[in-house]
C-alpha positions in Angstrom: -11.4 -25.2 -2.3 -11.7 -27.3 0.7 -13.0 -30.5 0.8 -14.2 -31.6 4.8 -15.8 -35.0 5.8 -17.7 -34.6 8.4 -19.3 -37.3 11.1 -19.0 -35.0 14.5 -19.6 -32.2 16.3 -16.8 -31.1 16.6 -16.2 -31.5 13.1 -19.1 -29.1 12.6 -17.4 -26.4 15.0 -14.5 -26.7 13.1 -15.8 -26.4 10.2 -17.1 -23.0 11.2 -13.2 -22.2 12.0 -12.3 -23.2 8.2 -14.7 -21.1 6.8 -14.1 -18.3 9.1 -10.5 -18.0 8.1 -11.2 -17.1 4.6 -11.1 -20.4 2.7 -13.9 -21.8 0.7 -15.1 -25.3 1.6 -17.7 -28.6 0.9 -18.9 -30.5 3.9 -19.9 -33.9 3.4 -22.0 -36.0 5.5 -23.6 -39.4 5.4 -27.2 -38.7 7.1 -30.0 -35.9 6.6 -30.2 -34.7 9.9 -26.1 -33.7 10.3 -26.2 -32.0 6.7 -29.4 -29.9 8.4 -27.3 -29.0 11.5 -24.2 -27.9 8.8 -26.8 -26.2 7.0 -27.8 -24.1 10.0 -24.2 -22.7 10.4 -25.0 -21.1 7.0 -22.4 -24.8 5.1 -22.0 -25.7 2.2 -23.4 -29.7 2.2 -23.6 -32.7 -0.1 -25.0 -35.4 1.5 -24.7 -39.9 1.4 -21.7 -42.3 1.3 -18.8 -41.7 -1.2 -16.9 -44.3 -3.0 -13.0 -43.8 -3.5 -13.9 -43.8 -6.8 -16.6 -41.0 -6.7 -14.6 -38.8 -4.6 -11.9 -38.8 -6.5 -13.9 -37.4 -9.6 -15.9 -35.0 -7.2 -12.3 -33.4 -6.3 -10.9 -33.4 -9.2 -14.1 -32.0 -10.8 -14.1 -29.4 -8.0 -10.6 -28.4 -8.0 -10.2 -28.9 -4.5 -6.5 -28.2 -2.4 -6.9 -30.2 0.0 -9.3 -33.1 1.9 -9.4 -32.8 5.2 -11.4 -36.3 7.3 -13.3 -35.1 10.6 -15.8 -38.2 10.3 -16.0 -40.4 13.0 -13.1 -42.5 14.5 -14.6 -45.3 13.8 -15.2 -44.7 10.5 -12.5 -46.7 8.4 -14.2 -46.8 5.2 -14.7 -43.4 4.8 -10.7 -42.8 6.6 -9.8 -45.1 3.6 -11.5 -44.0 1.0 -10.4 -40.1 1.4 -6.7 -41.1 2.1 -6.5 -43.0 -0.6 -9.0 -39.8 -3.0 -5.9 -37.8 -1.8 -3.1 -38.9 -2.7 -4.9 -40.4 -5.8 -5.9 -36.6 -6.2 -2.4 -35.6 -6.0 -3.4 -33.3 -3.0 -3.0 -33.0 0.8 -5.1 -35.4 3.5 -5.5 -33.7 6.6 -7.2 -36.2 9.8 -8.7 -34.1 12.3 -9.2 -36.1 15.6 -10.6 -35.8 19.3 -8.4 -36.8 21.4 -8.3 -39.9 23.1 -9.4 -40.3 26.6 -7.1 -42.0 29.6 -9.2 -44.0 32.1 -7.3 -45.1 35.1 -6.8 -48.6 35.4 -10.9 -49.0 37.3 -11.3 -52.8 37.7 -15.2 -53.0 36.5 -13.6 -51.4 32.7 -12.2 -53.5 30.0 -11.4 -52.3 27.0 -11.0 -54.7 24.1 -10.2 -54.4 20.2 -13.2 -54.8 18.5 -16.8 -55.3 18.6 -16.5 -59.6 18.4 -14.7 -59.3 21.2 -16.9 -57.0 22.9 -19.7 -59.5 21.9 -18.4 -62.5 23.3 -17.0 -60.4 26.6 -20.6 -59.4 26.8 -21.7 -63.6 26.5 -19.5 -64.5 28.8 -20.5 -62.0 31.9 -24.4 -61.9 31.4 -26.9 -59.4 32.2 -28.8 -56.9 31.1 -26.0 -55.4 28.5 -27.0 -52.1 27.5 -25.5 -51.7 23.3 -24.6 -47.8 22.6 -22.4 -48.5 19.8 -25.2 -47.9 17.3 -27.0 -50.1 14.2 -24.1 -51.1 11.7 -22.7 -53.5 13.7 -25.5 -54.3 15.9 -26.0 -58.0 14.4 -22.6 -59.1 15.7 -23.9 -58.5 18.9 -27.2 -60.3 18.1 -25.8 -63.2 16.8 -23.7 -64.1 19.8 -26.6 -62.2 22.1 -30.2 -62.6 21.5 -31.6 -66.0 22.4 -30.0 -66.5 26.0 -32.3 -66.7 28.7 -29.4 -65.1 31.0 -28.6 -62.4 28.6 -31.2 -59.1 27.6 -30.0 -57.0 25.1 -31.1 -53.6 24.8 -29.7 -51.9 22.0 -29.1 -47.6 22.3 -29.6 -46.0 18.9 -30.6 -42.8 16.9 -34.5 -42.8 16.5 -34.0 -43.4 12.5 -36.7 -45.8 10.8 -33.4 -47.7 9.5 -32.4 -48.0 12.5 -36.0 -49.8 13.8 -36.1 -52.0 10.8 -32.7 -53.7 11.2 -33.8 -54.3 15.0 -37.0 -55.9 14.1 -34.8 -58.1 11.3 -32.3 -59.3 14.0 -35.5 -59.9 16.4 -34.8 -56.9 18.9 -38.0 -56.3 20.5 -39.7 -53.2 21.2 -39.0 -53.0 24.5 -35.3 -53.4 24.4 -34.8 -49.8 22.2 -33.8 -47.2 23.5 -34.1 -44.3 20.1 -33.1 -41.3 21.2 -30.6 -38.5 19.9 -28.2 -37.6 22.1 -26.3 -35.5 23.7 -27.1 -37.6 26.5 -26.1 -36.2 30.3 -24.8 -38.1 32.6 -28.6 -37.5 35.1 -29.8 -39.7 31.6 -27.5 -41.8 31.3 -27.8 -43.4 34.6 -31.7 -43.0 34.4 -31.7 -45.4 31.5 -29.0 -47.8 33.5 -32.0 -48.0 36.1 -34.6 -48.4 34.5 -33.3 -51.7 32.1 -31.1 -53.1 34.9 -28.3 -52.2 33.4 -25.4 -55.2 34.7 -22.8 -54.3 31.9 -22.6 -51.2 29.1 -20.6 -51.5 25.9 -19.4 -48.3 24.0 -17.2 -47.0 22.0 -13.8 -44.9 22.8 -14.7 -41.7 20.5 -13.1 -39.2 22.9 -14.6 -36.4 25.0 -17.1 -34.8 22.8 -19.1 -37.8 22.2 -20.1 -37.8 26.0 -18.3 -41.5 26.5 -17.0 -40.1 29.3 -20.2 -39.4 31.1 -21.6 -42.9 29.9 -18.5 -45.0 31.8 -18.7 -42.5 34.8 -22.2 -42.7 35.0 -21.8 -47.2 34.6 -18.5 -46.9 37.2 -20.4 -44.8 40.0 -23.2 -47.4 40.1 -21.4 -50.4 39.5 -22.2 -51.0 36.1 -19.3 -53.2 34.0 -18.2 -51.2 30.9 -16.6 -52.6 28.0 -14.8 -50.0 25.9 -14.1 -51.2 22.3 -10.5 -49.0 21.5 -10.5 -46.7 18.3 -9.3 -48.9 14.8 -5.5 -48.2 14.6 -4.8 -46.7 11.4 -1.8 -44.4 10.2 -3.7 -41.4 8.7 -0.1 -39.2 8.7 -0.9 -35.7 9.1 -3.2 -35.5 12.2 -4.3 -33.0 14.9 -6.6 -33.3 17.4 -6.9 -29.1 18.1 -8.7 -26.8 15.5 -5.7 -24.5 15.0 -3.3 -27.2 13.7 -5.9 -27.8 11.0 -6.4 -24.2 10.3 -2.5 -23.3 10.6 -2.3 -26.6 7.9 -4.9 -25.8 5.7 -3.1 -21.6 5.2 0.1 -23.0 4.0 -1.4 -25.2 1.9 -4.1 -22.4 0.1 -1.8 -18.8 0.7 
C-alpha cells in the first residue's frame, strides 16, 4: 500500500499511473474539490491536513510501504511532515516535483526568494498589482500594499467561501477580487490584465503544468512587469521530475 500526497493536476495523473501499475494506494488532499477530481478517476481519497503525528499513525495503522509526496512545490509544511513521518515509520519517502521553468534574463522579470520580498518590491514599484499566489499569504501583501493610494491590489484566487471571507477581513474590495477556477489560457490572462490595467503581476514558480509560463509570457508580451517567487529550498533526498522515475522506484519497494 502506498500513501500519496497530491496537490497538483499532474499528481492526479501520477496517482492513476501508480494504480495502473498494480500498486494499491491512498491519496491525500486538502480540499473537497481536489478530492472530487481524484475520486472521478476511481482513486481512494482522504481529505484534510495531517500533522506529522497523525501521518505517522496513519502509516502504521495502514501498513504502508512508502510515501509519495506529490504535493504543491510551495507546500513546505506538508513536505516536512511527510519526510519526518516516513522516517519515523521506517519507510521510503519519494518526492515527485514538476521540473522548474528556466526563463531568459528578461528586463521586466524579477525573481525573489519569498513573499515578503515580493510585497516590498511591489510596494516600491506601485501601480496595479495582480496577485496570483493564492490566499494563504494574502495577509503579507495586504499589510504592505493596501492603503497606498498609488497601488491597486487585485487578488486572483479560487472561488471558495473561506477565500472570500479572508479578503473581506483584510479589507480587499469586491471589485479587486478575481475568483475563478483555472486553468487560465494565455488569452484569458491577457484579458484580465487589460481589465484591471495591470502594471505588475506576482506569481510563484510552480512549473509548466501550473501554467506559470502562460501567466508570465502573457504579461511580458503586454509590457507588464513580473515578480516570480522562487521555490523553497528543501533537501528532499530522492526526487523525480518524471513519472517513470517514481514508478521504477516503487517497483523496487513493493516487489
